[in-house]
N, C-alpha and C positions, 0 to 999 in steps of 0.2 A: 563463455568468453571470459577474459580476464578483465577485471574492473580497474581502469586506469586511474583511480584515485583512492584515497584513504577512506575506507568504509566507516571505520570508527569515527573519524573526524566529521564525516557528512552526517552520521546518524546523530551525533551530539550537537551539530550545528543546525540541523533542519528545524525550522519553525513554519508554521502555516502563515502565509502572508495574504492578506485580503485588500490592502491598500498599496497602490503601485505608483512609482514616479511616472511622469510623462516623458519617458526615455526609452528610446528603441533599443533592442538587443543588437550588439555588434555582429556584422555579417560573419565574422571568422567563429564566433560562439555558436551561431546558428548552424554554420557548416560542421562544426564539431558534434552538435547534437544529432544532425542528420546521419553522420558517419556511426555515431554510437548507435542510433536506432536501426542501422542496417546490420548490426552484429547482435541482434536480440537473441535471448535464450529464456527458456524457462523450463522447469523439470516436469510439468504436467503434460507435455507433448500436445499442445494446442496452439494454434495460431492467434496471435493477437495483432490487430491492424491499427497502426498508429496514424493520427492525422494531425500534423503540424500546420498551424494556420494563423493568420492575423485577422483581426476584427474588420480591417479595412478591406479585406478581400470580398466582404459581403455588401450588397446594396442596403441602403437605409430602409428599404421596404421589408427586408428579411428581420423579423423581430427575435433576435437572439438576446438572452438575458440571463443574469445570474441573481435575479430577485433582489438586487441592491447589496448582495453580499460581497461582491468584487468591485473595486473601484480602481479606475485608471489602466487595467491591463490591456495591452495591445496584442500580446501573442498568447495563444492557447495550444496546449497538446490534449487530444482526445484519443481514447482507445476503444475499439470496437470488436466484438467477438460474436461468433455463432454460440448459441446457448445450449452447450453440451456439458457432460459431466466433467468437473475440473477446469471448465473454461474460465470461470469466474476467479478461481484461484491463480490461474495462468495470468489473467489481466492484472490482478493485484501484484503479483511478483514482478512482471515487467514494467508496470507503471511506477512501482516504487523504486526499482532499479534506476529508471530514467530520472526520477525526482531526486534521488540521492546523487546522481551525476550532475544534475542541474545545480543542486546545492553546492557541489565541489567547484562549480564555476561562479559562485557568489550570486546565483539568480534565485529569486523567491518563487514559491510555488504554494499550491493549496489544493488538497483533495476535494473534489467536488462530485458528489454521488447523487444528491437529492436537490440541491439548491441551484439547479440551473435548468433552463428550458430544454428538456431532452429532445422533445420532437422536433423543435425548430433547429437545434444543432444537427440533429441526425439528418434531417431533410437537406439542409444546407451543404452537409459534407458528403451527401450522396451515400449515405450508409445503405448498403445492399439489403434486399429483402432477406430475412432470415438472420440478420445480425442485430445487435442492440449496441447502444452507446451507453455503458453503464457509468463511466467516469470521464471527467475531463480535469484539467489543471491549468490555471493561468500561469504565465511565465514573465518574469520581468524583475526590475529592481525595486525592492522594498521602499516604501515611503518612509520618511523619518518618524511620522506619527501614525498610529492606528485610528481608523474612523470609529465613530461611536457604535455602530452596529457590530463591528468586528470585536470590539472590547466587551460588548454584551455577550456575544457568542462564546467568546473564550472563557468568560466566567461560568456560563451555563453549563459548559461540557468539562469544566475544570481542565482546560487544555494543558496546563503545565504540570499536571499531577499524573502519576502512573501507579498502578496497583503495586502493592508490595510483592517481594519475591515468593513469600509462602502462599500467596492466593493464585500463583500462575504455574509453580513448578512442583512436580511431585515425584515420589520415588516408589516405584513398583505399583502403587494404587493410589487412589485419590484421598486415602486417609493418612499418608506419611508424607511430610514435607521433604522436598529435595534439598540436600546440603551441598555446598560447594565441593566438600571432600569426596562425594559420591561421583563427581563428574570431572574433576581437575580442570584441564585447559578449557573445557566446555562452559565453565562458569561464565567466562567472558562472553561467549556466544549467546547464552541464556540472557544475560544483561542486556545485550544489543537487541534481543526480541522484546524484552520489557519496555524498552523505550520506543517501540514502534508505534506509528500512528494507526488510528482506527476510526471508523465512523462513530461520531459522537463520543470518541474516547472511551468506548466501551471495553476494549481489550478482550475480545471473546475467546482468544486462544488459551488452552491449557495444554501442559506438556507433561507427560508421564515418562520417567526414565526407567527402563527395564531391559536387562541383558544386552547392554551396549547398544541400545536403540532409543530414540527419542520419539515417543508416539504423541502426535498433535491431535487434540480434540477441539472442537468448537462448543463453547458454552452458549448455546443459542438464546438470545434475548426474546422471550415470547412477544409475539405481536409487532416486533420492531420493524420487520420487512413487509408488513401487509400492504404498504403503499407501492410495492414493486412486484414485478412478475417473477422475482427470483430472491434468493436470500442474500442480501447485499453483504452480510457478515462473512460470506465466503471469500469476498475480496480481501477482507481483513486478514483471513487465514493465508491468503497468498502474500500479503504484505509481510507477515510474520515469517513465512517460508524464505522469502528474500533475505530478511535480516539474518536468519539463521545460517543459511548457505553462504552468503557473501562474508559474513563474520567468520564462519569456520574456515573458509578458503584463505581469508586475510591472515589467519593464525597457522596456515598450513595443515589444517585437520582434515582428513580424508574421510569421505563418506558419500552417500547418495540417498535421494528419496525413494522410497518404495511404497506400496499400496496394500491394502487389505491385510494388515499386520496387527490388527487390534488383538491384544491378549487378555482383555477383560471381559468376563461374562456379564457383569452388571455394571452399568454406568449410572451416574447420578442423573436426576431429572433434567431434561433439556440439553443433556451432553451428547455429542455425536462424534464418532471417530472420523478423522480426516485424512491423515496420511502419516508416514513414519520416516524418520531420518535414521539410517543405519550406519552406524560407524565402521569404518574400514580399518 
């Protein structure tokens, strides 16, 4: 699908919002969001089911919560999947695309992967057996001030910082830094990936450029996903893929994601091959 907004502008403007105004989203914006969600796409060939809802849809006896992380949000968007290979990446890709679209409409969002009552939300949304609800985001208008817990969380994860280029992008192997002159117009695309959000701002993606292809690897944080039944950082890999492909298309660069293209015999510890963008 074509993205009906400036990807670069949305990426640069997006921030996590945890404190929302007591203001409902206009009906026309909700209609636009629903239309956008009906034209979903991801390169991983997996279905992602979206759930757009208001907290007022649920009775007071249904104990839905975000553990005090989110204040004032009336609307939420959740994504559920069946847990198969590349399903988490598909979820990350589609949810980030939706979040960038919401950002373009001046609406605030915040990725929630661990700080919400997953079982209660899944039950209330009638998530089917065999599916999981790995992520949700509140949607609304950002409050003029951040609440105290939000400010603390942002400092803890260094929310406004990103890893330098040299730690994320490599040429041929993991021993040589990638230079902009190696990839020309794709330097912009890589910068859009560098700015992508991730769980606890860990930025687990690493990209190696080799023979007109960008190979994505997950630098898995040991023990980080032990609280889940899955590797939550694979969602981050999907987010990185979304930033890469959307930015490439915005600049008119042709290519596609392919799989099983790892060209390295030996990988650094905790490094796992994920997928490849092949330039056309």
